[in-house]
C-alpha positions as CSV (number, residue, x, y, z in Angstrom):
1,M,-25.7,14.4,4.2
2,T,-21.5,14.5,4.3
3,E,-19.4,14.4,6.9
4,I,-15.3,15.7,7.0
5,I,-13.9,12.6,8.4
6,G,-10.3,13.8,7.6
7,V,-7.5,15.0,5.6
8,V,-5.3,13.4,3.5
9,E,-1.7,13.4,5.0
10,R,0.6,11.4,3.2
11,L,0.4,9.5,-0.5
12,W,2.0,6.2,-1.7
13,R,2.2,4.5,-4.1
14,Y,4.3,1.1,-4.9
15,P,5.3,1.1,-8.7
16,V,6.8,-2.7,-8.4
17,K,4.4,-4.6,-6.2
18,S,5.9,-5.6,-2.8
19,T,8.8,-3.2,-3.1
20,A,9.2,0.2,-0.7
21,G,6.9,2.7,-2.4
22,E,7.3,6.3,-3.0
23,R,5.6,9.3,-1.6
24,L,3.6,11.6,-3.9
25,A,2.3,15.4,-3.4
26,A,-0.2,14.5,-5.8
27,V,-1.5,11.5,-8.3
28,A,-4.4,11.0,-10.6
29,V,-6.8,8.3,-9.6
30,D,-8.6,6.3,-12.5
31,D,-10.6,3.2,-12.5
32,R,-8.0,0.8,-11.5
33,G,-6.1,3.1,-8.5
34,L,-4.0,5.3,-8.2
35,A,-1.8,6.0,-11.7
36,G,0.9,3.6,-11.6
37,D,0.1,1.6,-8.3
38,R,1.6,-1.9,-8.7
39,L,1.6,-1.5,-12.1
40,Y,4.7,-3.8,-12.3
41,A,5.5,-6.7,-10.4
42,V,8.5,-9.3,-10.3
43,R,6.9,-12.6,-12.2
44,D,8.4,-16.0,-12.5
45,S,8.4,-18.8,-15.2
46,E,5.0,-20.0,-13.9
47,G,3.2,-16.5,-13.6
48,R,3.1,-16.3,-10.1
49,L,3.9,-12.4,-8.6
50,G,7.0,-11.9,-6.1
51,S,5.5,-11.5,-2.6
52,G,5.4,-11.5,1.1
53,K,3.7,-14.5,0.7
54,T,3.0,-18.0,-1.0
55,S,-0.6,-18.4,-2.8
56,R,-2.4,-19.2,-6.2
57,R,-1.2,-15.9,-7.7
58,F,1.9,-14.9,-5.7
59,R,5.4,-16.4,-4.9
60,R,7.3,-15.2,-1.5
61,M,10.3,-13.8,-2.5
62,D,12.3,-12.7,0.5
63,G,14.3,-9.4,-0.2
64,L,11.6,-7.1,-2.2
65,L,11.1,-5.1,0.6
66,R,14.6,-4.0,1.0
67,L,14.3,-2.6,-2.8
68,G,12.9,0.8,-3.6
69,S,10.9,1.9,-6.9
70,R,9.6,5.1,-8.4
71,L,7.8,6.3,-11.3
72,G,7.7,9.9,-11.5
73,R,5.7,11.3,-14.2
74,A,6.1,8.4,-16.2
75,L,4.4,5.1,-16.4
76,D,6.2,3.3,-19.2
77,G,8.9,1.6,-16.7
78,P,9.9,2.1,-13.2
79,E,13.0,2.6,-11.7
80,L,14.3,-0.1,-9.3
81,I,16.4,1.2,-6.1
82,D,19.0,-1.5,-4.6
83,P,19.3,-1.9,-0.5
84,L,22.2,1.1,-0.9
85,G,19.6,3.7,-2.7
86,R,21.1,3.4,-6.2
87,T,18.8,3.1,-9.1
88,V,19.3,0.2,-11.1
89,P,20.5,0.2,-15.0
90,D,18.9,-3.5,-15.6
91,P,16.0,-4.3,-13.8
92,T,15.5,-7.7,-14.5
93,A,19.4,-8.7,-14.9
94,F,19.9,-7.2,-11.3
95,L,16.6,-9.4,-9.7
96,R,17.6,-12.1,-11.4
97,A,21.0,-11.8,-8.8
98,Y,19.8,-10.4,-6.3
99,L,17.1,-13.0,-5.9
100,Q,18.9,-16.2,-7.3
101,R,16.4,-16.8,-9.6
102,P,17.2,-17.0,-13.2
103,D,13.5,-17.6,-14.2
104,I,12.1,-14.0,-13.2
105,E,11.4,-10.6,-14.9
106,L,10.5,-7.3,-14.1
107,A,6.7,-7.4,-15.7
108,R,4.0,-4.5,-16.3
109,E,0.3,-5.8,-15.4
110,D,-1.4,-7.8,-18.5
111,G,-4.4,-10.1,-17.7
112,V,-4.1,-10.6,-13.9
113,S,-4.2,-7.9,-11.4
114,H,-1.3,-7.1,-9.2
115,F,-3.2,-6.0,-6.3
116,D,-4.1,-8.6,-3.7
117,Q,-7.5,-7.6,-3.1
118,L,-8.8,-4.1,-3.7
119,P,-6.9,-1.1,-5.4
120,V,-7.0,1.7,-2.7
121,S,-6.2,1.3,1.2
122,V,-6.7,3.8,3.2
123,L,-5.2,4.3,6.9
124,S,-6.3,6.4,9.9
125,T,-4.0,8.0,12.3
126,A,-6.3,7.3,14.9
127,T,-5.8,3.7,14.1
128,L,-2.0,4.1,13.5
129,E,-1.3,5.7,17.0
130,W,-3.7,3.6,18.5
131,L,-1.1,0.9,17.3
132,R,1.9,2.8,18.3
133,E,0.7,2.4,22.1
134,A,-0.4,-0.9,21.8
135,V,3.0,-2.0,21.1
136,P,5.8,0.1,22.7
137,T,8.5,-2.1,21.6
138,A,7.8,-1.9,18.0
139,L,8.8,0.7,15.6
140,V,5.1,1.2,14.2
141,D,5.3,3.2,10.8
142,E,2.7,3.3,8.0
143,R,4.7,1.8,5.4
144,R,4.7,-1.7,7.6
145,F,0.7,-1.7,6.3
146,R,1.3,0.1,2.6
147,P,-1.3,2.3,2.2
148,N,-2.3,4.8,-0.5
149,I,-3.6,7.4,2.0
150,L,-2.6,8.2,5.5
151,L,-5.6,10.0,6.7
152,R,-5.2,12.7,9.3
153,T,-8.1,12.1,11.5
154,P,-9.3,14.7,14.3
155,P,-8.1,14.1,18.2
156,G,-10.2,12.0,19.9
157,T,-10.9,9.8,16.9
158,R,-11.6,6.0,17.8
159,P,-9.3,3.2,16.6
160,F,-10.5,1.4,13.7
161,V,-12.6,4.5,12.6
162,E,-12.3,2.9,9.3
163,D,-15.2,0.1,10.0
164,D,-17.4,3.2,10.1
165,W,-17.1,4.0,6.5
166,F,-17.7,0.5,4.9
167,G,-20.7,0.9,2.8
168,G,-20.1,4.4,2.2
169,E,-19.1,6.8,-0.3
170,G,-15.6,8.7,0.1
171,H,-15.5,12.5,-1.6
172,L,-12.0,13.6,-2.1
173,G,-10.8,16.8,-3.1
174,G,-12.9,19.1,-5.3
175,G,-12.6,17.3,-8.7
176,G,-14.9,14.5,-8.3
177,L,-12.8,11.7,-7.0
178,R,-15.2,9.4,-5.4
179,L,-14.4,6.2,-3.4
180,A,-16.4,3.2,-2.1
181,F,-15.3,1.7,0.8
182,V,-16.0,-2.1,1.1
183,R,-14.0,-3.7,3.9
184,S,-10.6,-3.8,5.4
185,S,-7.7,-5.9,4.7
186,E,-6.4,-9.0,6.6
187,R,-2.8,-8.6,7.7
188,C,-0.5,-11.1,7.3
189,A,3.5,-11.7,8.6
190,M,4.3,-9.1,5.4
191,S,3.3,-6.0,8.1
192,T,5.6,-7.3,10.7
193,A,9.1,-8.3,8.2
194,A,11.9,-6.1,8.6
195,Q,12.6,-3.4,5.7
196,P,15.1,-0.4,5.7
197,G,14.5,1.4,9.4
198,L,12.2,-1.1,10.5
199,P,13.2,-4.1,11.9
200,H,11.2,-7.8,12.5
201,A,8.1,-6.7,14.8
202,P,6.1,-9.9,15.2
203,E,4.0,-8.4,18.3
204,I,2.2,-6.1,16.0
205,L,0.4,-8.8,14.1
206,R,-0.3,-10.2,17.4
207,A,-1.7,-7.3,18.8
208,L,-4.0,-6.8,15.6
209,A,-5.3,-10.2,16.2
210,R,-6.1,-9.6,19.5
211,A,-7.6,-6.2,19.0
212,H,-9.4,-6.7,15.6
213,G,-9.3,-10.2,14.1
214,G,-5.9,-9.4,12.1
215,R,-7.6,-6.3,10.1
216,L,-6.4,-3.2,9.4
217,D,-7.3,0.0,7.6
218,A,-10.3,0.4,4.8
219,L,-10.4,-1.1,1.3
220,A,-12.0,1.1,-1.8
221,T,-12.8,0.7,-5.3
222,V,-13.3,3.5,-7.3
223,E,-16.8,5.1,-8.0
224,A,-15.4,8.1,-10.2
225,P,-12.0,9.2,-11.2
226,G,-10.3,12.5,-10.3
227,P,-7.1,14.0,-8.9
228,L,-5.9,13.2,-5.6
229,R,-3.2,15.8,-3.5
230,L,-1.8,16.2,-0.1
231,G,-4.6,18.1,2.2
232,D,-7.7,17.1,0.1
233,R,-10.5,16.5,2.6
234,L,-12.3,13.6,2.6
235,R,-15.9,13.3,3.2
236,L,-18.2,10.6,3.6
237,A,-21.7,10.6,2.3
């Protein structure tokens, strides 16, 4: 038995990891995730990737969130957009000057995945609207949480409804796309960081920690590839 749990309201991909994303009307989804999502990253001489945090795989590089990126229909190289909205002619040269790091380059994914966790993130409007009410002093926007899919859920849907999907399979649209929902993301300070139009808001992370252990969204793997479009219905099986 399947249940319709929502409709795709917005689609996002992030061609260069940790930069602002691009909104899409439609996209192909393959085994790796949304075509072109996090396909590129800023990489240093040690092989670590530019991010909002430092770990074994990642190096914190402040300023990336103020940049944008887009692919359009091509996957052979992204456009990098500076804080004034201008396309950068030489992304690597610009990044070295902008971040003041001569050892970095814009690199395509090779042997090391650019994803923090799993390839597809789905966030419900029910959870997003709850967060807006919980922290009225903050500007709460899905861009802070970098989902691939913002799902419009019916009125009255409880917040953090994404938890109910774990272990289930989501069917999207009529083209055969299937996602396996696994777990939620553990949020870090990147969710509160300033970016264009959104000031620093540490109260968001505090509210999430109190209400839901700092977790937000539903992460999924791709069980069967297919097309994805605005307005597609998500059915849970």
